[in-house]
N, C-alpha and C positions, 0 to 999 in steps of 0.2 A: 169224292161223293159227300155229302152232307145228310146227316141225319137228326131229326129232330121233332117232337110230338107237338102238335096243335091243340092237345087236349086242354080242357079247362084247368088252370092252376088251383091249387090248394092254398087256403089263407090262414096266416098265422094272426092272431089278434091279440094287441096289448091291450089290457084292461087300464083305462085313466078315467079316474073319478067315478068308478063303478060301471062305466059304459065299454064294451068292446070296441076297438077300433081297428080297422083294417092295416095291417102292417106290412107285411112281405108275403109274396106268392111264389110258388114253385110251380113248375111245369111237372108232368110225369116223368119225363125225361130228367131233369135235374133231380128229382127224389129218388129215381131208380138209379141213379149214377151214385150219389152218396151211399145209399144202401150197399150198393155193389163194392165200393172203396173201402167202407167199414168192414164188411165181411172179408174182402181179401187181405186187409192187413190185421185180421184178427181183432179188431177193437171192438167188440161186443158191449163193453163196459162204458165206450165213449159217445160223445154228442157231436154234432156240428156246431162250432161256434163261428157266428157270423157277426162281422163287425165291421167298422171304418176305423181308419187311422191316418194321421198325417203323411203325406209323401205322394209319390207318383208325379207324373208331369202336369197334371190339373190341380193338384194340391190336396186331394184325399184319394185313398185308394180302398178297394175293398178287401177284407180278410175273410177267408175261408180256412178252417184248420179243425182238426179233431181236437178234443179235449176231455179230461175226465173230472174236472173241476167245476163247480158251479159257486160263483162270488155272490156276495150280499145283494148287489144292484143288478144281478141278471135276472132275465125273465126266461122261463122254458116253456116250450110249447112242442106238440107233436104235430108234425106234417108227413102225411101218408106213410106212418110207421119210422120218421127218422126224427129223433130228439134234436131239436135246435135250440141254442141258446143264444140271447142278445143282450149285451149290456146297454143300460138306459141310455147312456150317452150316444151310442151308435144307432139306437131306436129313431132319434131325430132325424138322421139323415137317410134312414132306410125305409121310411114309412111310404107304401105304394110300390116298392120295387119288386119286379118280377124277375126270378131267376130262371134260367133255361139252361140246358145242357145241350150242346151240339158236337156231336161224334164226326171229326173231318182231320185228314191228313194236315191241313194247313190251317190255320184260324179256328180250331175247335175248342171245346173247353166250356166252361161256365160263362154264360152272357147274362149282363145286367142291364134291365129297362128301368132306368130311375128317373120318376117324373120330377124330382126335386133338383136334378143335375142342371146347372144353367150353361155348363160346357164340360166336355167330356173328351178325353184323348182317343187317339186313333185306335190304340189296340183295346179301349174299353175296360180297361182295370183301374182307371182313375177318373176323378170328377170334380168338380167344383159346384158348390152349392149357392 
């Protein structure tokens, strides 16, 4: 059984030269799952770090983890009650990404729809730009 929300996603904006630009969107299901996991792990003082790193079968892979540190080149956003931190380098690859969460016995988890990806792997966790 698959469970996903089709609600309008919330937008994170990254200010560039004084003007906000759409960066990343979360569906209600994705934001709720992040909040649930933070609470379940007792990480009230942490935020979701969203990024991109080299690796995976397509060249780049998405990184989602909980972190308590904010670096000099990080941008901090609030999305539906979730504090999200993205480093500037990753922001280049994440602009326009929609993150959803699907609860399923097989193939569930966070799903990324990336308009910048020229190629993606079958499992959906890596891409090339």
